[in-house]
C-alpha positions in Angstrom: -34.3 -2.9 -11.1 -34.3 -0.6 -14.1 -33.2 -2.1 -17.4 -32.2 -0.1 -20.4 -33.9 -0.6 -23.7 -31.5 -1.2 -26.6 -30.4 1.9 -28.4 -31.9 2.2 -31.9 -29.4 3.2 -34.6 -29.8 6.7 -36.1 -31.2 7.0 -39.5 -28.7 8.4 -42.0 -31.2 10.3 -44.0 -30.1 13.7 -44.9 -31.8 16.6 -43.2 -34.1 18.5 -45.5 -33.3 22.3 -45.6 -36.2 24.5 -44.6 -37.6 27.1 -46.8 -36.7 30.8 -46.6 -40.2 31.6 -45.3 -39.9 29.1 -42.5 -36.5 30.5 -41.5 -37.9 34.1 -41.4 -40.8 33.0 -39.2 -38.4 31.1 -36.8 -36.2 34.2 -36.5 -39.1 36.5 -35.9 -40.4 34.2 -33.2 -37.0 34.1 -31.5 -36.8 37.9 -31.8 -40.2 38.3 -30.1 -39.3 35.8 -27.3 -36.0 37.5 -26.6 -37.6 40.9 -26.4 -40.4 39.6 -24.2 -37.9 38.1 -21.8 -36.0 41.4 -21.6 -39.2 43.4 -21.0 -40.3 40.9 -18.3 -36.9 41.0 -16.6 -36.9 44.8 -16.6 -40.4 44.7 -15.1 -39.4 42.4 -12.2 -36.4 44.6 -11.4 -38.5 47.8 -11.5 -41.4 46.4 -9.6 -39.3 44.7 -6.8 -37.1 47.8 -6.5 -40.1 50.0 -6.0 -41.5 47.7 -3.3 -38.1 47.6 -1.5 -37.8 51.4 -1.6 -41.3 51.7 -0.1 -40.2 49.2 2.6 -42.9 46.7 1.5 -40.4 43.9 1.8 -42.9 41.1 2.2 -44.6 42.0 -1.0 -41.3 42.3 -2.8 -40.2 38.9 -1.6 -43.5 37.4 -2.7 -43.2 39.0 -6.2 -39.6 37.7 -6.6 -40.6 34.2 -5.3 -43.5 34.0 -7.8 -41.2 34.9 -10.6 -38.5 32.4 -9.5 -41.1 29.7 -9.6 -41.6 30.4 -13.3 -38.0 31.0 -14.2 -35.7 29.6 -11.4 -32.5 30.2 -13.4 -33.2 33.8 -14.3 -30.2 35.8 -13.1 -32.1 39.1 -12.6 -34.7 37.4 -10.4 -31.9 35.7 -8.4 -30.1 39.0 -7.9 -33.4 40.7 -6.9 -34.0 37.9 -4.3 -30.6 38.7 -2.8 -31.4 42.4 -2.8 -34.7 41.7 -1.0 -33.1 39.5 1.6 -30.4 42.0 2.2 -32.9 44.8 2.5 -34.9 42.8 5.1 -31.7 42.2 7.1 -30.8 45.9 7.0 -34.3 46.9 7.9 -34.3 44.6 10.9 -30.9 45.8 12.0 -32.0 49.5 11.7 -35.1 48.7 13.7 -33.1 47.0 16.4 -30.8 50.0 16.5 -33.7 52.4 16.9 -35.3 50.3 19.7 -32.0 50.1 21.5 -31.1 53.8 21.1 -34.5 55.3 21.9 -36.1 52.8 24.2 -33.1 50.8 25.6 -34.7 47.6 24.4 -32.4 44.7 23.5 -33.5 43.0 20.3 
């Protein structure tokens, strides 16, 4: 059975303000991280869309799945996963339609 350790009281020491230089460095790092994420998201959208348009759906799904392993809550990757799954469904439906129409094969 799991037992909780007693909670230690907080220290009431005042927080020391950081220097102006430290604040500038922190903001710069946040700026870089934000832009890196935007560029990376744009890349996943462009790359996966190009693969879907080329009907390389397996590769598109692998790309999106790899990205989702790294960033499972990324909305762009989640939306691209939906686009890839929909494209696979539509591709299969179109293929079944061709088979039925031209070769009278039920799929």
